[in-house]
N, C-alpha and C positions, 0 to 999 in steps of 0.2 A: 504494500499500499504506499503510495506516495503522499507525503505530508508536506504542505507548503511551508516554507520558513517564515519565521516572524520578521517584522520589518527590521529589527536590529540585526538578525542573522543575514538577511538579504543585503543590508548595507555593508556588513563585514565581507561577504562574498564579493560584492562589487569592488570593494577597496582592495582585497587580496588579489583579484584577477582582473585588472584593467585590460582594455584592448591592447594587444601586442604582447601580452605576457606569454612566455613559453611554459608549456605544461607537459607532464608525462602521465600517461594513462596508468592507473592502478587497477581499475576494474570497470567493465561496462557490461551491463546485462541487456544485450540486444539479440533476440532470437533470429534476426534476419541478416545480420552482418557480423562476421568474426572480427573483433577489434582486439588485437593482442596486447597483453600487459607490456608496458615499456614503450608503447608507441608515443611519439612526440608530435606536438602541434602548437599552434598559436591561437590565443583567444581572440575571437572577433566580436563577441557581445556577451552580456549577461542579462537575462530577462527577469520579469517580475515574479517568476516562480523559482528563481535561483539556478535555473539551467545555464550552464556555461557553454556558449557556442565556440567551437574550435575547428579550425582548418587543420586536419591531420595530415601527416607526411605521406599517408597512403592514399590521399586524394578524397577521403571522406570528410564530411562536414557535420557529422553527428554531434549533438550536444551532450554534455555530461549532466545528467539529470540529478538534481538535489535529492538526497535520501535514497538513491538507487545506485548510482555510479560514483566513481571517485577518481580524482587526479591530484597531482601535486605540482606545485610551482617549481620550475627549474631555472638555473642561471644560464 
């Protein structure tokens, strides 16, 4: 079950992952596309549900869904 983040958590997500931030995928639960752990990409947006939009190096643009998927910021 996906639970939307509070306004405070959403602000933290937006602060931690501004557009242009490089991220590494830790886990993605998508039954239609295999997204391997360790895949890297660049943040393109964060929406009002806390989903982080990413342009992944494999050409995908799937978002990291708050409470379902996870990624970490990399340098």
